[in-house]
C-alpha positions in Angstrom: -57.2 -53.2 3.5 -55.1 -51.5 6.0 -54.5 -54.5 7.6 -53.2 -55.8 4.3 -50.3 -52.8 3.7 -49.8 -53.0 7.6 -49.2 -56.9 6.9 -46.6 -56.0 3.4 -44.9 -53.0 5.4 -43.9 -55.6 8.0 -42.6 -58.2 5.9 -41.0 -55.8 3.7 -39.1 -54.5 6.6 -37.9 -58.3 7.6 -37.2 -58.3 3.3 -35.0 -55.6 4.0 -33.1 -57.3 7.1 -32.3 -60.3 5.4 -31.4 -58.5 2.4 -29.0 -56.1 4.5 -27.6 -59.4 5.8 -26.8 -60.9 2.1 -24.7 -57.7 1.8 -23.1 -58.1 4.6 -22.0 -61.3 4.2 -21.0 -60.6 0.6 -19.1 -57.5 2.1 -17.0 -60.1 4.7 -16.3 -62.3 1.3 -14.3 -59.0 -0.3 -12.5 -58.6 3.1 -11.7 -62.0 3.8 -10.2 -62.0 0.2 -8.4 -58.4 0.6 -7.0 -59.3 4.1 -5.5 -62.9 3.1 -3.8 -61.6 0.2 -2.4 -59.0 2.4 -1.4 -61.1 4.9 0.4 -63.9 2.4 2.2 -60.8 1.2 4.2 -59.8 4.4 4.7 -63.5 4.8 6.2 -63.7 1.8 8.2 -60.2 3.0 9.3 -61.6 6.4 10.3 -64.8 5.2 12.9 -62.6 2.6 14.5 -60.8 5.7 14.7 -64.1 7.6 16.1 -66.3 5.2 19.7 -64.8 4.7 21.4 -67.1 2.3 20.1 -69.8 -0.9 20.2 -72.9 1.0 17.2 -74.8 3.0 16.1 -73.3 6.4 13.6 -74.2 8.5 12.3 -70.5 8.3 11.1 -71.6 4.9 8.6 -74.7 5.9 7.2 -72.6 8.4 6.2 -69.7 6.3 5.4 -72.4 3.6 2.7 -74.0 6.3 1.7 -70.7 7.5 0.6 -69.5 4.0 -1.1 -72.8 3.1 -2.6 -72.9 6.5 -4.2 -69.5 6.5 -5.5 -70.2 2.5 -7.2 -73.5 4.0 -9.0 -71.5 7.0 -9.8 -68.4 4.8 -11.4 -71.0 2.1 -13.6 -72.9 5.1 -14.8 -69.3 5.7 -15.7 -67.9 2.6 -17.5 -71.1 1.8 -19.4 -70.6 5.6 -20.7 -67.4 4.4 -21.4 -68.7 0.9 -23.6 -70.7 2.8 -25.4 -67.6 4.9 -26.2 -66.2 1.3 -28.2 -69.3 0.2 -29.4 -69.2 3.0 -30.7 -65.8 3.5 -31.6 -65.9 -0.2 -34.0 -69.1 0.1 -35.6 -67.6 3.0 -36.3 -64.6 1.2 -37.8 -66.5 -1.8 -39.2 -69.9 0.2 -41.2 -67.3 3.0 -40.7 -64.0 2.5 -41.8 -63.7 -0.9 -45.0 -65.7 -1.0 -46.5 -63.5 2.1 -46.7 -60.6 0.3 -49.7 -59.4 -1.7 -49.8 -59.3 -5.4 -49.4 -55.8 -5.4 -46.3 -56.0 -3.6 -44.6 -59.2 -5.0 -44.9 -57.0 -8.3 -42.5 -54.7 -6.6 -39.5 -57.8 -6.3 -38.6 -60.1 -8.2 -40.3 -63.6 -8.1 -38.4 -66.8 -7.8 -40.0 -70.6 -7.9 -40.1 -72.0 -4.7 -36.5 -74.3 -4.5 -35.0 -76.2 -1.4 -31.4 -75.0 0.2 -29.9 -78.4 -1.3 -30.9 -77.1 -5.3 -29.3 -73.9 -3.9 -26.2 -74.9 -2.6 -26.1 -76.7 -5.7 -26.9 -74.0 -7.8 -24.8 -71.4 -6.4 -21.8 -73.0 -4.9 -19.8 -73.1 -7.9 -20.7 -70.1 -9.6 -20.2 -66.5 -9.1 -17.6 -64.5 -6.7 -16.9 -67.7 -4.2 -14.7 -69.8 -6.8 -13.1 -66.5 -8.2 -12.3 -65.4 -4.5 -11.4 -69.2 -4.2 -9.5 -68.7 -7.1 -7.3 -66.1 -6.4 -6.4 -67.4 -2.8 -4.8 -69.6 -3.8 -3.2 -68.7 -7.0 -1.6 -66.1 -4.4 -0.9 -69.0 -1.9 1.1 -70.3 -4.6 3.1 -66.9 -6.0 4.0 -66.8 -1.5 5.7 -70.4 -2.2 7.3 -69.6 -5.4 9.2 -67.1 -3.0 9.6 -68.9 0.0 11.1 -71.8 -2.1 12.8 -69.5 -5.1 16.5 -69.4 -3.2 16.5 -73.2 -3.7 15.8 -73.3 -7.1 19.3 -71.6 -7.5 20.7 -74.6 -5.9 19.7 -76.5 -9.2 22.8 -77.5 -12.1 23.3 -75.2 -14.4 22.0 -76.4 -17.2 18.7 -76.1 -15.9 19.2 -72.6 -14.2 17.2 -71.1 -17.2 13.5 -69.7 -17.5 11.9 -72.7 -18.8 12.9 -74.2 -15.6 11.5 -71.6 -13.3 8.6 -71.7 -15.4 7.8 -75.4 -15.0 8.4 -75.5 -11.5 6.4 -72.3 -11.1 3.0 -73.8 -13.1 3.7 -77.4 -11.3 3.1 -75.3 -7.3 0.0 -73.7 -9.1 -1.3 -77.2 -10.1 -0.4 -78.5 -6.5 -1.9 -75.5 -4.8 -5.1 -75.9 -6.9 -5.0 -79.5 -6.2 -5.5 -79.1 -2.6 -7.6 -76.3 -2.8 -9.9 -78.6 -5.0 -9.7 -81.0 -2.0 -10.7 -78.2 0.4 -13.5 -77.0 -1.5 -14.8 -80.5 -1.9 -14.6 -81.4 1.5 -16.4 -78.1 2.9 -19.1 -78.3 0.3 -20.0 -81.8 1.7 -20.0 -80.7 5.2 -22.6 -77.8 4.3 -24.8 -80.3 2.1 -24.8 -82.6 4.8 -25.6 -79.4 7.8 -28.0 -78.3 5.1 -29.4 -81.7 4.7 -29.7 -82.3 8.3 -31.3 -78.8 9.0 -33.7 -79.4 5.9 -35.3 -82.5 7.0 -35.6 -80.8 11.2 -37.3 -78.3 9.6 -40.1 -80.8 7.6 -40.7 -82.6 10.3 -41.2 -79.5 12.8 -43.5 -78.2 10.0 -45.6 -82.1 9.1 -45.6 -81.8 13.4 -47.8 -78.7 12.9 
């Protein structure tokens, strides 16, 4: 009985370590989103300081490229943190919880066994990840709008109205969301490929034992 309690206690320690890793990954997602939005706002501010007149300048393209690059890299980083979350949760549910005694299992949520691939398909298209990515790219659309807004004043006077501005802003948002979807899909496929490779390696290793 004492050995069982000790075993449960050791397993609980490992469980808490992985739980802390999950919490850390979540916090990093929040911090990444916050810092990227702050950086995007700084880019828009610097662009306003550099662009002195209402005509096309190279600084606009540079600022827009930096804003898009930051959003693209940040999307990849957020998805990597999400992959860490999925792996930790999968390991807890499939490896750690089954080792607990029946009495100890009552103290934690018991989930049915599932593979890492199932976890990715289930967890990547819901929750805060999609919200974070959407916020990043909508923020990027605002930055692009601010950067190129001086050029819209060069349009003929009959197009210089609120409807035209709204239409252009909507188009910028759609373009940004399309880019976000393409990057998200590409990174998700890469993560699935890595997960499948790791899963197959682990499966082969288990069968060899």
